[in-house]
N, C-alpha and C positions, 0 to 999 in steps of 0.2 A: 716852523716858525718857532721863536722863542716864545714859551709862557713864564711869565714871571709870576712865582707864587709868594706866598706869606712867608716872612721870615722872622727870625728871632731877635730878642731885644739887644741892645749896643753898650758897649765900654770905649773908652778912649783912655790911651798911654802916650807917652812920649813929652818930648821938650816944648814944643808947640803950644801957645795958648788957644783956646776954644776960638776967640776972635777972629785967628786966621782962615777957621773953615765954616765959622757958623752962617748960616743962612742958606738960599737955594743954588743948586748949580745943575746946570742942563748941557746935555750934549747928545749926539748921536751916534748909533753904529750901522755900518752898512752889512746886511747879510744877505744870502741867496734870496730872502723872503722880501727883501727892500731895505730902506731906511727904518732904524726903529730908534725912536727918541727914550731917553731915559733922563729922569730927573731927579736929583737927590737933595733932601731937606736935613739941615744939620742944627739941632737946637740943643742949648743946655738945660739941664734937668735940674729939678731942685737939690738933688743929691751930688751935683758937679760932675755928672756923667753927660754922655753924648746921646741925645735920642735921635735917631735917622731912620728916615722912612724913604721910600723909593716909589716913585710914580712911573708908568709906561703909559703916557697918554695915548699913542696911537691905538693901544689896546683897551682904552677906559678902565685901567687898573690904576687905582691912586690911593695913597697913603699906606704903602706895605711894608710894613716892620722891617728894619734891616738888622744884620748881625754885627759883629764885632768891627769897630772902628779903630784903626791906629794912625797916628800922625807922627812921624819922627823925621827930624831934620826937613827936608822939603818933599818927602813922600807921603802920600796918602794911601792907606790901603782899607778898604771898605768891602766886608764879606757878605756874600749871599750864601750861607751854609746849605739850607734845604734844596736849593737849585744847582749846588756846586758852582755857583758864580762868585766872581771878585771883579771889584775895580781897582787897578793899582796905577796911581797918576803921580807926576811930579810939577811941583809948582813951576809955573812960568810968569814971574810976577805976581801980583796981589789977587788977580782975577782969573787965571787960565790953569787949568790942570790938564796936563798930556800925559796919555797912557794907554792902558788896555782894558778892556771888559773880557773876562774869560768865563765861558761858561759851557758845561757838557762838551770839552774837547775841542770848542772853537775859541780864536783868538781873535778879538775885533780892535782895531785902532779906534781910540776915542779920546776926543778933546772937550772937557766941560768948562763952561764958564760960569762966575758968580752972577746971579740975576738975570740969566738968559731967559728968554721967553719961548717957549716950545711953539713950533710952526703949527698952525692950524690951517685946515683944509676944506675947500668948500664942498658941501655935500648937498646938491640942490634937489635930491629926490627924498629926503628924510622927512617923513610927515611932520606936520605941525599942528596943533590944536587949534582952534576946536574942530572935532570929527564929527562927520555925519552918522556916526554909528555909536554905539555904546562901547564904554572899555572899561574893564573890570580887573581889579587886582584879586588873584585867587590863589589858593592853596588846595593840594590833593595829596593823598598818602600813597608811598608804595607801601603796601600793607604786608609785603613778603619780607622785605628788610626793614620795614618799621622806621622810616621816615617820611618828612614832609617835602614837597617840592613845591616852588612858588614861581607863578607866572602870571601871563596877561591874556584875558579872554576877550576877543573883540566880538561883537555880536551885531549883525545888521539890524538898522530901523525896520519896523514892519512887524507883521504878524509871522511869526514862527509855526511850527518848529523849523529850523534851517539846518541845512548841510553843514559840516564842520570839517575843517583839517587841523590834526597836530602837527607841528613844524618840529622836527628833530635835526639838532646842530650836527657839525663835522667835529672831527677829532679835537682832543684838547677840552679844557674847561672853559666852555662858553656860555656867555649869558644869554639872555631870552632873545635878544636882539641878533645873536650871533656876532656881536661886535669885533670887526677887525679894521684896523688902521683907520679908525673913526668912521667906516662905514657900518650901516645898521641894516643889513640885507632882509633879516626875518621881520623887522617893523615895516621895511617897504613893501614885503610880499603880503604881509598881514593886512596893511592898509588897503591894498590894491583888492585882495580877494575879499575882505570884508565890503567894499563900496559896492562889490558885485554879489553881494548876497550870500556870501559863505562865511560862517563865523570860522575864527582861528583861535587856537590855544597854543601860544608858544611859552616855554619855561626855562629858567635858570638850569642849566645842568647841576648835578648833584655836587655839594661842596662849593657852589659858585653864587654869588649874589645873596638872594634870600632862601636859597634852598638848602636841605641839610642834607647829610649822607657822605659819605667817602668816595673822592674820585681816585684815590691814589691806588686801590686795590681793583678797580672796576674793569672788567672787560665789556666788548659791545654786547655780550649776553646779558650782564648786570643792566647795562644801560637800557636794553631793550625792555627789561622791566619796569624803568621809569616811563618810557613811552606808553607802555600798555596801562600804567596807572593812570596816565593823561586820559587814555580812550576810556577806562572804566570812570572817571569823573565826569566826563562829557555825556557819557550814556545815562547819567542820573540827573542832568541839567533839562528842567522842561522845555527851554527854548530851543533845545538840540534835538534833531532827528536820529534815534539810535541806529537806524537803518542806512544813514547817509555820513558815516564818520569815516574820513580818510587819514592817510599819512602822507607827508612830504617831507623826505630827509636829504639833507645836503651831505655829500662826501660821505663820511663815515655814516652819518645819519641815512645814507641809502643802502647801508648794509643793515642797520638797525630795523628798518622799516620792514624788509623781508623776514626779518627773524620774528617780528611781532606777528605779521601776517599769517607767516608758515604755521603758527598754532592757535590764532585767534580768528575764527571765521566772522566775528563782527565788522574787520575791516573791511569798508566798501571800496576802497580804491588807493593806488599806490601813485606818488609821484616822487620818481628818483631823479635828483639833480646831482650829475657827476657823481653817481654812486657806483660801488665797485660790481664787477661781474666776475672777476678773477681773485686769486689768493693776493693776500698783501705783499707776499714774497716776490710776486710777479710786478704788481702795480710799483713798489718801490724800487725795484730796477730800472724800470721804464722812466719812473720819474726823476731818478737821479741821471740818467743818459739825458732826457730833454732838458732839463734845467740847466746842467753843465754844458751842454751844446748850447743851449741860449746864452750864456754868460761867456761864451768864448774860450772854454777850456779845451786845452789840445787832448786830441784823440787818445795820446799815449797816456795820459792821466786820466782820462776817462776810463778808458780799458782796465786800468789797475785799480781805480776805485770800485767798478764793479766787479773785479775778480775777487777783492776784499770783502765787498759787501754781499756777494753771493754766497760766499765761504760762512761768513758770520751767521748768515739768515738760515743756512742749513744747519748750522750748529746749534741755534737756537730751537730748532724743529726737533734736531737728534737728541737734545740733552736738556731734559725738563729741570733738573736740578740747578737752580740760579747761581750757588757757589761753584759746582764743578764748569759750568759753562764759563763763569768770569774767569777762572783758571786758564781753562784751555784757549779761551778767546786771546787771553794775555800772551800765553805761550805762543800761539800762533803768530799774532802781529809780531811780536819779537823775532820770531824767525825770519819773518819778511822785511824786518828791519836789518838783521844781521846781513841779508843779501845786498843790501845798500850801501855798505861800507861806511856808516855813520860814525863821527866821532862821539865820545860816551856822553858830552853834555848835550848835543842834538838827539841822540837815541834816547836821553832820560827824559828830555822834554816831549817827544813824540809818545813815549810810552804813558807819561802822565796824562796827556791829552787825549790818548787811544782809552785810559782807565777811565776817564771822565765820561766819554762818548757812549762806552758800552751800556752806561746806566739806562741811556735813552732806549737800548734793546731789551734790557735784562728786566722787564717789568710784566707784570699780568696782562696790560692792556694791548703791549706791542707783540709779546709772545702769541695772543690768540689772533691778533690781526694778520701777523706774517703767515700763519698756518691754516686759517680758517677759510674754507672755500664757499663764496657766497652762493653757488649754484647749487649747494645743498638745501638752502632757504628758498631761493627763487623758485626751484623745481615744485615746491610745495604751495606755493601762492596760487591761488584761484581767482582772486579778484582782477580787475582791469589795471593795468600797470601803464603808466607814461615815463619814459626814461630820456631824460635830455641831458647832453654832454656840448661844450663848447669846443670847435674844431681846433682852437687854440690852447687847449686845457693841457698843461704841462704837468700837472699833479694826478689827474686821473684820465690816461688817454682813451678818446672815444673810440679810436679804431680797435682797441684791446678789450674794452669793457660793455660798450652796447652790444654787439652781436652776442658776446657772452651772456648778457641777461636775458636777451630774446631767446636763445637757444635753451637755456636752462627752463626757461617758463613753457616753450613748447614740448621739451621734453616731459614734462609734467602734466602735459595735455592742457595748458592754458594757452590759448591764442589772442585772448584780448589784451594783447600789448602793441604799444606803438612807441618807437624810437627815433628821436630827433638830433641831429647833429646840426647845431647852429655856427654858422660861418662867421669867424672874427670874434668869438666869445672864448672868454678865458675860465679858469676854474670857479671863479666868482661870479660867472656870466656877466663879467663887464665887455665892452666893445675895447679889444687890446691891439696892441702893433704885434709883439711876440708872444705873448701870453705868459712872460717869465713873471714869477712871483713878485720880483722888484719893482714891476708896474703899478702893483695893486694899489699903492698909496698914492700916487699920483693921478689916478684915474678918478674924474669928479664923478662918473656914473657909478652909482651903487649895483644896480640891477637892470638889465637888459629889458626895455619896454616890450620889445618882441617876445623874449622869453615868459615876460608876465602874461601877456596875450594870450599866447599858447598854453600856459597852464589854465589859466582861467576858464578859457573857452572849453578846454578838455574835461575840467571838473565841473563845470555846469552842465555839460552834455551828459555826462555820466550820473551826476546827482539830480540831474532833471530840475535845474533852476532856470526859471523863466526870465527873460530880459536879457 
């Protein structure tokens, strides 16, 4: 999924006047993850320069500062340097710009319109106040790396102390609700659990929302420290029973949870929601095949993609030096393009896109994810574990990962494990037709009621919650 990050200040040059582009322009791109809306705001500053900001409403990212803006002739170029992104469009009348959004090796057709209103989607499961429980804005400290994290603690009404769950988000910079395409799955889960007598702490990832810290250099090991800080905070709250604090992690959060529990005996239980049981190397290859097949990609193209990807992933493992890896990767891809007999212009274009694309591989988080074996941590977990997957999950395949989690736990002597493959559910635990990420945004359901019931019943039994 495309993550839109904060960008730098903007300037404008060229012949056209500001009046020609001042205002709000909105459009959308089609990605393998579905339709993603982007909204550009152009306004004049007191210094006669452009102030440009960017919204990604489907990801609840609003008012992100943009970079360089150039308007020459009929062509607008708006840069997003920190994410290697750019919109380049040509005027089609006074109210339409037709062009492309380019980011991290991907090029997406995009038409933006002046004063267009972004599409909103119905999310009927999203809880609305007043709530039959207490909700509190909290902060807690990662004392190892010395920064504060911010979150929401929901506490059941009545007399405690209560069992509690720390919710751990998936990959990327996520807010406390794990907001994606206007869905707020963690808000839905927290509401359901708290209504059933279980306190819940959910928090903004480091560097996101109200949380401090730096996500750019963080690996899953670092993020485990944030989750552990959340547990430490709950153990000091008088409303919470310190012997009944568990973890529930979605996707990457299902890797972070066993990292924490493998070294912290205070963890009472784990719920893994589409969490990994095998290395990222294997997950990413399976994910690529499944998603490409779901989008109708020809088998030949799939095989070519998997061949290149597997080679690059192995290069990441073999070469820890990021500069050497980048050079070797470019040399490898260049030799692959030479076999295709492309003309110089097409070859240059593909090499440029590839150079942007390898940025997503050549960073601490991805390097760790590709190589780390979750079995190393699962085998050291001694608390009860519930591992759930949707059978239509194309991002973390249930047949590949659920048995691996169970096997690793049993090899470590832990037989307190239950694995459940849920028919018809995708990676977000929505009822889906194919499971392809492109469906996420159009599905009104945020989180399967069946999955919520299974999670709650299992936790209540382990935490001895009455009712």
